[in-house]
C-alpha positions as CSV (number, residue, x, y, z in Angstrom):
1,X,17.2,-12.1,9.5
2,X,18.8,-8.5,10.3
3,X,20.2,-10.2,13.7
4,X,22.0,-13.3,11.1
5,X,23.5,-9.7,9.0
6,X,21.0,-10.0,6.1
7,X,20.3,-6.4,4.9
8,X,18.2,-5.6,3.1
9,X,16.4,-8.9,3.8
10,X,15.5,-11.2,0.9
11,X,14.6,-14.2,2.2
12,X,13.4,-15.8,5.5
13,X,15.4,-18.9,6.1
14,X,13.2,-20.1,9.2
15,X,9.8,-19.2,7.8
16,X,7.3,-22.1,7.1
17,X,8.8,-24.6,9.5
18,X,12.2,-24.0,7.5
19,X,11.6,-24.2,4.4
20,X,11.9,-20.7,3.6
21,X,9.9,-17.6,1.8
22,X,10.5,-15.0,0.0
23,X,7.8,-12.4,0.3
24,X,10.5,-9.6,1.8
25,X,11.7,-9.9,-2.0
26,X,8.2,-9.4,-3.0
27,X,6.7,-7.0,-0.6
28,X,8.6,-3.6,0.2
29,X,9.1,-3.7,4.1
30,X,11.7,-1.3,4.7
31,X,9.6,0.7,7.4
32,X,9.4,-2.9,9.0
33,X,12.9,-2.0,10.1
34,X,11.6,0.2,12.2
35,X,9.6,-2.3,14.9
36,X,12.7,-4.9,13.9
37,X,14.9,-2.7,15.8
38,X,13.0,-1.9,18.4
39,X,12.3,-6.0,18.7
40,X,16.0,-6.6,18.8
41,X,16.8,-3.7,21.2
42,X,14.5,-5.9,23.8
43,X,10.8,-4.6,23.7
44,X,8.1,-7.3,24.0
45,X,6.3,-7.8,20.4
46,X,3.2,-6.7,21.2
47,X,4.7,-2.9,22.4
48,X,6.4,-3.2,19.3
49,X,3.6,-3.1,17.0
50,X,1.6,-0.7,19.2
51,X,4.8,1.8,18.7
52,X,4.3,1.4,14.9
53,X,0.6,1.7,15.0
54,X,0.9,4.8,17.0
55,X,3.7,6.5,14.8
56,X,1.8,5.1,11.7
57,X,-1.4,7.1,12.8
58,X,0.8,10.2,13.8
59,X,2.5,10.1,10.5
60,X,-0.7,9.9,8.8
61,X,-2.3,12.6,10.2
62,X,0.6,15.2,9.5
63,X,1.2,14.2,6.3
64,X,-2.2,14.4,5.4
65,X,-2.9,17.5,7.2
66,X,0.3,19.4,5.6
67,X,-0.8,17.9,2.0
68,X,-4.5,18.4,2.4
69,X,-4.2,21.9,3.3
70,X,-1.8,22.7,0.4
71,X,-4.2,21.2,-2.1
72,X,-7.0,23.2,-0.7
73,X,-5.0,26.1,0.1
74,X,-6.6,26.3,3.5
75,X,-5.5,24.7,6.8
76,X,-9.2,24.9,8.1
77,X,-10.0,22.2,4.9
78,X,-7.3,20.4,5.2
79,X,-8.3,19.8,8.8
80,X,-11.6,18.5,7.9
81,X,-9.9,16.3,5.2
82,X,-7.6,14.7,7.5
83,X,-10.2,13.8,9.9
84,X,-12.3,12.3,7.5
85,X,-9.1,10.4,6.0
86,X,-8.1,9.4,9.2
87,X,-11.1,8.3,10.7
88,X,-13.0,6.7,7.3
89,X,-14.0,3.0,8.0
90,X,-12.0,1.4,5.4
91,X,-9.0,2.7,7.2
92,X,-9.7,2.0,10.7
93,X,-10.5,-1.7,9.5
94,X,-7.0,-1.9,8.1
95,X,-5.4,-0.4,11.3
96,X,-7.4,-2.2,14.0
97,X,-9.0,-5.3,12.2
98,X,-7.4,-6.5,9.5
99,X,-3.7,-5.3,10.7
100,X,-3.1,-4.6,7.1
101,X,0.2,-3.4,8.0
102,X,1.5,-2.4,4.6
103,X,-2.0,-1.1,3.5
104,X,-2.2,1.3,6.3
105,X,1.5,2.2,6.3
106,X,0.7,3.1,2.6
107,X,-2.4,5.6,3.4
108,X,0.4,8.0,5.0
109,X,1.7,8.6,1.2
110,X,-1.4,8.5,-1.1
111,X,-2.0,12.2,0.3
112,X,1.8,12.9,-0.8
113,X,1.0,11.6,-4.2
114,X,-1.9,13.5,-4.6
115,X,-0.1,16.5,-3.8
116,X,3.1,15.7,-5.5
117,X,0.6,15.6,-8.6
118,X,-1.3,19.0,-7.6
119,X,2.1,20.7,-7.4
120,X,3.3,19.5,-10.5
121,X,0.2,20.4,-12.7
122,X,-1.1,23.5,-11.1
123,X,1.4,25.4,-9.3
124,X,4.0,27.6,-10.1
125,X,7.2,26.2,-11.2
126,X,9.4,28.3,-9.1
127,X,11.7,25.7,-7.9
128,X,14.3,23.7,-9.5
129,X,13.2,20.3,-10.9
130,X,13.9,18.2,-8.4
131,X,12.7,20.2,-5.6
132,X,9.2,20.6,-7.1
133,X,9.1,16.9,-7.5
134,X,9.9,15.9,-4.3
135,X,6.3,15.6,-2.9
136,X,5.7,12.9,-6.1
137,X,9.1,11.3,-5.9
138,X,8.4,10.8,-1.8
139,X,5.0,10.0,-2.2
140,X,5.2,7.0,-4.8
141,X,8.9,5.8,-3.1
142,X,6.7,5.5,0.6
143,X,4.1,3.3,-1.4
144,X,6.5,1.4,-2.8
145,X,8.4,0.5,0.1
146,X,4.8,-0.1,2.1
147,X,2.6,-1.8,-0.3
148,X,3.2,-2.9,-4.0
149,X,-0.6,-3.7,-4.5
150,X,-1.3,0.2,-3.6
151,X,1.3,1.4,-5.7
152,X,-0.3,-0.8,-8.4
153,X,-3.7,0.9,-8.5
154,X,-2.1,4.5,-8.0
155,X,-0.2,3.9,-10.8
156,X,-2.8,3.2,-13.3
157,X,-4.7,6.0,-12.0
158,X,-2.0,8.5,-12.4
159,X,-1.3,7.2,-15.7
160,X,-5.0,7.6,-17.0
161,X,-4.7,10.7,-15.2
162,X,-1.8,11.9,-17.4
163,X,-3.8,10.8,-20.5
164,X,-7.1,12.5,-19.8
165,X,-5.2,15.7,-19.2
166,X,-3.1,15.4,-22.1
167,X,-2.9,18.8,-22.5
168,X,-2.0,19.9,-19.2
169,X,0.3,16.9,-18.9
170,X,2.7,17.4,-22.6
171,X,4.1,20.8,-20.7
172,X,5.0,18.8,-17.2
173,X,6.5,15.5,-19.6
174,X,10.2,16.8,-18.4
175,X,9.2,16.9,-14.9
176,X,7.2,13.9,-15.0
177,X,10.0,11.5,-16.4
178,X,12.1,13.3,-13.5
179,X,10.0,11.9,-11.0
180,X,9.7,8.6,-12.8
181,X,13.7,8.0,-13.3
182,X,14.3,9.1,-9.7
183,X,11.7,7.2,-7.8
184,X,12.5,3.9,-10.2
185,X,16.2,4.9,-9.2
186,X,15.7,5.5,-5.5
187,X,13.9,1.9,-5.2
188,X,15.7,-0.2,-7.7
189,X,17.1,-2.0,-5.0
190,X,13.1,-3.6,-4.5
191,X,12.0,-3.3,-7.7
192,X,14.7,-5.1,-10.0
193,X,14.7,-8.0,-7.4
194,X,10.6,-8.2,-7.2
195,X,10.7,-8.1,-11.1
196,X,12.9,-10.5,-11.8
197,X,11.4,-13.0,-9.0
198,X,8.0,-12.0,-10.1
199,X,9.0,-12.8,-13.7
200,X,10.8,-15.7,-13.3
201,X,9.0,-18.1,-11.0
202,X,5.5,-19.4,-10.8
203,X,4.0,-18.5,-7.5
204,X,0.7,-18.8,-6.4
205,X,0.1,-14.8,-6.8
206,X,0.7,-15.0,-10.8
207,X,-0.1,-18.5,-11.2
208,X,-3.0,-20.2,-9.1
209,X,-4.3,-16.9,-7.8
210,X,-5.4,-15.9,-11.6
211,X,-6.8,-19.0,-12.0
212,X,-9.9,-18.5,-10.5
213,X,-12.6,-15.2,-10.4
214,X,-12.1,-13.0,-7.2
215,X,-15.5,-11.6,-7.7
216,X,-16.9,-14.0,-5.0
217,X,-15.2,-11.8,-2.1
218,X,-16.9,-8.6,-3.7
219,X,-18.7,-6.0,-1.8
220,X,-23.0,-5.8,-2.0
221,X,-24.8,-2.2,-2.4
222,X,-25.7,-2.7,1.5
223,X,-21.9,-2.7,2.4
224,X,-21.1,0.0,-0.5
225,X,-23.8,2.4,1.4
226,X,-23.2,0.6,4.7
227,X,-23.6,3.3,7.3
228,X,-21.9,1.3,10.7
229,X,-18.3,0.1,9.9
230,X,-18.0,-2.7,12.3
231,X,-14.7,-4.0,14.3
232,X,-15.6,-7.6,13.8
233,X,-16.3,-10.2,11.5
234,X,-14.3,-11.8,8.5
235,X,-14.4,-11.8,4.4
236,X,-16.7,-14.7,3.3
237,X,-17.8,-15.4,-0.8
238,X,-20.9,-14.3,-1.8
239,X,-22.4,-13.0,1.5
240,X,-22.5,-9.7,3.8
241,X,-23.1,-11.8,6.8
242,X,-20.4,-11.0,9.1
243,X,-18.7,-8.6,7.0
244,X,-19.4,-5.6,8.8
245,X,-16.0,-4.2,8.8
246,X,-16.5,-3.7,5.2
247,X,-19.3,-1.3,5.4
248,X,-18.2,2.1,4.2
249,X,-19.6,4.1,6.8
250,X,-21.6,7.4,7.4
251,X,-19.0,10.1,6.9
252,X,-17.6,8.9,3.5
253,X,-21.6,7.8,2.6
254,X,-22.0,11.5,3.0
255,X,-19.1,12.9,1.1
256,X,-20.8,10.8,-1.7
257,X,-23.9,13.2,-1.5
258,X,-21.7,16.1,-0.9
259,X,-19.6,15.1,-3.9
260,X,-23.0,15.4,-6.0
261,X,-23.4,19.0,-4.6
262,X,-20.0,20.3,-5.3
263,X,-20.4,19.2,-9.1
264,X,-23.5,20.8,-9.3
265,X,-22.2,24.3,-7.5
266,X,-18.8,24.2,-9.4
267,X,-20.1,23.4,-12.5
268,X,-18.8,26.6,-14.3
269,X,-15.8,27.0,-12.1
270,X,-12.3,25.7,-13.7
271,X,-12.0,23.2,-11.3
272,X,-15.0,21.3,-12.2
273,X,-13.1,19.2,-14.6
274,X,-10.7,17.8,-11.9
275,X,-13.7,17.6,-9.3
276,X,-15.5,15.6,-12.1
277,X,-12.4,13.6,-12.9
278,X,-12.2,12.5,-9.1
279,X,-15.8,11.6,-8.5
280,X,-16.0,9.4,-11.6
281,X,-13.0,7.6,-10.5
282,X,-14.5,7.3,-6.8
283,X,-17.6,5.8,-8.7
284,X,-15.6,3.1,-10.9
285,X,-13.7,2.1,-7.4
286,X,-17.5,1.5,-6.0
287,X,-17.8,-0.9,-9.0
288,X,-14.5,-2.4,-8.9
289,X,-14.9,-3.3,-5.3
290,X,-18.3,-4.9,-5.8
291,X,-19.7,-8.8,-6.9
292,X,-21.4,-6.4,-9.8
293,X,-18.2,-5.8,-11.6
294,X,-17.6,-9.2,-14.0
295,X,-14.6,-9.8,-12.4
296,X,-15.2,-13.6,-14.3
297,X,-13.7,-12.0,-17.2
298,X,-10.2,-11.2,-15.8
299,X,-9.2,-15.3,-15.0
300,X,-6.1,-16.6,-16.5
301,X,-2.8,-16.0,-17.5
302,X,-2.6,-13.2,-19.5
303,X,-1.0,-10.0,-18.2
304,X,-4.1,-7.9,-17.7
305,X,-5.7,-11.1,-15.8
306,X,-2.6,-11.0,-13.6
307,X,-2.6,-7.2,-12.8
308,X,-6.6,-6.9,-12.0
309,X,-6.5,-10.3,-10.1
310,X,-3.5,-9.8,-8.2
311,X,-5.6,-7.5,-5.7
312,X,-6.8,-10.6,-4.2
313,X,-9.9,-9.0,-3.0
314,X,-12.1,-6.5,-4.7
315,X,-13.2,-4.6,-1.8
316,X,-9.2,-3.2,-1.8
317,X,-10.8,-0.5,-3.6
318,X,-12.6,0.7,-1.0
319,X,-9.1,2.1,-0.5
320,X,-9.3,4.6,-4.0
321,X,-13.1,5.2,-2.7
322,X,-12.1,6.7,0.5
323,X,-9.4,9.2,-1.0
324,X,-11.6,10.0,-3.8
325,X,-14.6,11.1,-1.7
326,X,-12.7,12.8,0.7
327,X,-11.5,15.0,-1.7
328,X,-14.7,15.5,-3.7
329,X,-16.6,16.0,-0.6
330,X,-14.6,18.6,1.1
331,X,-14.7,20.2,-2.5
332,X,-18.4,19.7,-2.1
333,X,-18.5,21.4,1.6
334,X,-16.3,24.4,0.4
335,X,-18.6,24.9,-2.3
336,X,-21.7,25.1,-0.1
337,X,-19.6,28.0,2.0
338,X,-18.8,29.6,-0.8
339,X,-22.3,29.8,-2.1
340,X,-23.6,31.8,1.4
341,X,-20.5,34.0,1.2
342,X,-20.7,37.6,1.0
343,X,-18.4,40.5,2.3
344,X,-20.9,41.2,5.2
345,X,-21.0,37.8,6.1
346,X,-17.3,36.8,6.9
347,X,-18.3,36.1,10.6
348,X,-20.9,33.8,9.7
349,X,-18.7,31.9,6.6
350,X,-16.7,31.3,10.0
351,X,-19.4,30.3,12.4
352,X,-20.9,27.9,9.9
353,X,-17.6,26.0,8.9
354,X,-17.0,25.5,12.8
355,X,-20.4,24.4,12.9
356,X,-20.1,22.0,10.0
357,X,-16.6,21.0,11.3
358,X,-18.1,20.0,14.8
359,X,-21.1,18.0,13.2
360,X,-18.1,16.1,10.8
361,X,-16.2,15.3,14.0
362,X,-18.9,14.4,16.3
363,X,-20.2,12.3,13.3
364,X,-16.8,10.8,12.4
365,X,-16.4,10.2,16.7
366,X,-19.5,8.6,17.2
367,X,-19.0,6.2,14.0
368,X,-15.4,5.2,15.7
369,X,-16.7,4.7,19.1
370,X,-18.9,2.1,17.2
371,X,-16.4,0.2,15.3
372,X,-13.8,0.6,18.9
373,X,-17.1,-1.2,21.1
374,X,-17.4,-3.7,18.5
375,X,-13.6,-4.1,18.4
376,X,-13.4,-4.6,21.9
377,X,-16.4,-6.5,22.6
378,X,-16.9,-9.2,19.8
379,X,-13.6,-10.1,19.2
380,X,-11.6,-12.4,21.1
381,X,-8.3,-11.3,22.8
382,X,-5.5,-13.2,22.6
383,X,-2.7,-13.6,24.8
384,X,-0.1,-15.4,22.5
385,X,2.4,-12.9,21.1
386,X,4.4,-15.8,19.5
387,X,2.5,-16.4,16.1
388,X,2.6,-19.9,14.7
389,X,5.5,-20.8,12.1
390,X,2.8,-21.7,9.7
391,X,0.7,-18.7,10.0
392,X,0.9,-16.4,6.9
393,X,-0.5,-16.4,3.3
394,X,0.4,-18.5,0.8
395,X,0.9,-15.6,-2.1
396,X,4.6,-16.2,-2.4
397,X,4.7,-20.0,-2.1
398,X,5.8,-21.7,-5.7
399,X,2.7,-22.5,-7.4
400,X,0.8,-25.6,-6.2
401,X,2.5,-26.0,-2.6
402,X,0.7,-27.8,-0.5
403,X,1.0,-25.9,3.0
404,X,0.1,-28.8,5.2
405,X,2.8,-30.9,3.6
406,X,5.3,-28.5,4.7
407,X,4.5,-29.6,8.2
408,X,7.0,-32.5,7.4
409,X,10.4,-31.3,7.8
410,X,12.3,-34.8,7.7
411,X,15.0,-35.6,5.1
412,X,14.0,-38.1,2.4
413,X,16.7,-40.4,1.2
414,X,16.1,-42.3,-1.7
415,X,19.2,-44.0,-3.2
416,X,21.5,-41.2,-3.8
417,X,18.6,-38.6,-3.9
418,X,18.0,-36.3,-1.1
419,X,15.0,-34.2,-0.6
420,X,15.2,-31.8,1.4
421,X,12.8,-29.4,3.8
422,X,13.7,-26.4,1.7
423,X,11.6,-24.8,-1.1
424,X,12.9,-24.7,-4.5
425,X,13.1,-21.1,-5.1
426,X,15.8,-19.4,-7.2
427,X,19.0,-18.4,-5.9
428,X,18.9,-20.8,-3.0
429,X,22.0,-22.4,-3.1
430,X,22.9,-26.1,-1.6
431,X,26.5,-26.8,-0.5
432,X,27.9,-30.1,0.9
433,X,30.4,-30.2,3.9
434,X,33.4,-28.8,2.0
435,X,31.6,-25.6,0.6
436,X,30.7,-27.2,-2.9
437,X,27.9,-26.0,-4.9
438,X,25.4,-28.7,-6.0
439,X,22.9,-28.6,-8.5
440,X,19.5,-29.1,-7.8
441,X,16.0,-29.8,-8.7
442,X,12.5,-29.6,-7.3
443,X,10.5,-32.6,-6.0
444,X,7.5,-33.3,-4.3
445,X,5.7,-30.4,-3.4
446,X,8.1,-28.1,-4.6
447,X,11.1,-29.3,-2.1
448,X,14.8,-29.4,-3.3
449,X,16.1,-32.6,-4.4
450,X,20.1,-33.1,-4.6
451,X,22.1,-36.2,-5.6
452,X,24.4,-37.0,-2.8
453,X,25.8,-39.6,-0.9
454,X,26.5,-38.5,2.5
455,X,25.1,-37.7,5.7
456,X,21.8,-35.3,4.6
457,X,22.8,-32.9,7.8
458,X,25.7,-32.0,6.1
459,X,24.2,-30.2,3.5
460,X,23.4,-26.5,4.2
461,X,21.3,-24.2,2.1
462,X,21.6,-20.1,1.8
463,X,19.8,-17.8,-0.4
464,X,22.5,-15.5,-3.0
465,X,21.2,-12.6,-4.2
466,X,22.5,-12.5,-8.2
467,X,24.7,-9.7,-9.1
468,X,22.3,-7.5,-11.1
469,X,20.5,-7.0,-7.4
470,X,23.9,-5.7,-6.0
471,X,24.0,-3.3,-9.1
472,X,20.6,-2.3,-8.4
473,X,21.7,-1.2,-4.8
474,X,24.2,0.7,-5.8
475,X,21.7,2.7,-8.0
476,X,19.3,3.1,-5.5
477,X,22.5,4.7,-3.1
478,X,23.5,6.9,-6.3
479,X,20.2,8.1,-6.7
480,X,19.6,8.7,-2.9
481,X,22.8,10.9,-2.7
482,X,22.1,12.7,-6.0
483,X,18.3,13.7,-4.6
484,X,19.9,15.0,-1.2
485,X,22.7,17.2,-3.2
486,X,20.1,18.4,-5.1
487,X,17.7,19.4,-2.3
488,X,20.8,20.7,-0.6
489,X,21.8,22.8,-3.2
490,X,18.4,24.0,-4.6
491,X,18.1,25.4,-0.9
492,X,21.4,27.1,-0.7
493,X,20.4,28.9,-4.0
494,X,17.4,29.7,-3.0
495,X,18.6,31.7,0.3
496,X,21.8,33.0,-1.7
497,X,18.9,34.6,-4.4
498,X,16.9,36.0,-1.2
499,X,20.3,37.6,0.4
500,X,21.0,39.1,-3.2
501,X,17.3,40.6,-3.2
């Protein structure tokens, strides 16, 4: 659609055999413009995807190392944390098994969000209000533009953190409001169309999906504590057979144990409260990811049911489990080394850290090697780089649409009524050969029906975004400019203060 001049892309007219699709309205995809530009430049699709995966991996390591180092106040522990995080079984499965582009892209920004919260609550406020909120603003923007489900989960957890730590939250209310307002403003170009479409249309994701329980796709304890993550299999209801790619993996399981040790050793420290909160959230995430959580209670049309069931698969909470136990596990390791730390044992501490790092690195490489072996030797290799036109999820199809019937792309003429091979999404405009807009309604299988007595092939359809969407785009541009101006002004002011001193 970029080739046709649509920017930002809101509607894929060619999707589903030409019936159209609105996944780009419902899903942040700003980072996909990078591979799209490479593809338009002439690179083959498989090469474009490989380049994007490499870029995501590099960004995950660099961003994660920087943020974890600042959180732990140590580049050594930051390096250990990003090693665990990057090679965690769930992330490997997202990247190489599920090819969950949105979700593994979002994993770049989760450490940035965590550091943003840490900076807001626990670091001195020496910078101007915009600069000190920049990590949180950029992190949340990255999540919104990558994966809306991860954004929802992280947002709920941030609210929960703010409420639990209300005494620390109150003094930071101004900063929090600035972060929320600027994040919402920068992302208004996506959020406004998303909220408008989600609330005004009956789609599979907000109707049919919530009509049944998602519990059957939850994990079992053998998977939660599964030591080997495999690079093969699929997701099947009420079974663990051939679902090895959902196993947690030995490194994160070890971090669970270290989290408990860290709580015991840090019980008299100020950090105990926050490590406990992280660990509890990790345990809650484990419960949410399993068949043992009462998912059957979240069926229906209520706002809570839609929020809970929109995750689609309970095991998505393995992402939160991975993040929490990476942090809590490294804190546990740090506590162990601190216990044996004495003035005369500095060299021993460094040696112990090196041994621990080598141990975790070796364990991670070993687990990754098994994953790569099963990924390469068990799965079937596909050579056709052109995906079938119906190869897509149905999350954003109008409720009740039969995907198989979309293969019929013929016009249906019944007297003066014409049924078009186009889905009846809001803001789709039907015009006759003279450019006159025609009123339409939906018929069988949610296809557009219009009254027209001429040749049906003279009719054209296109997507026309409402004015409010364009207003939101302007708001995003203004907020982005203000953010850059404040950042530049803050740096110049800081340089001036240093020169004067």
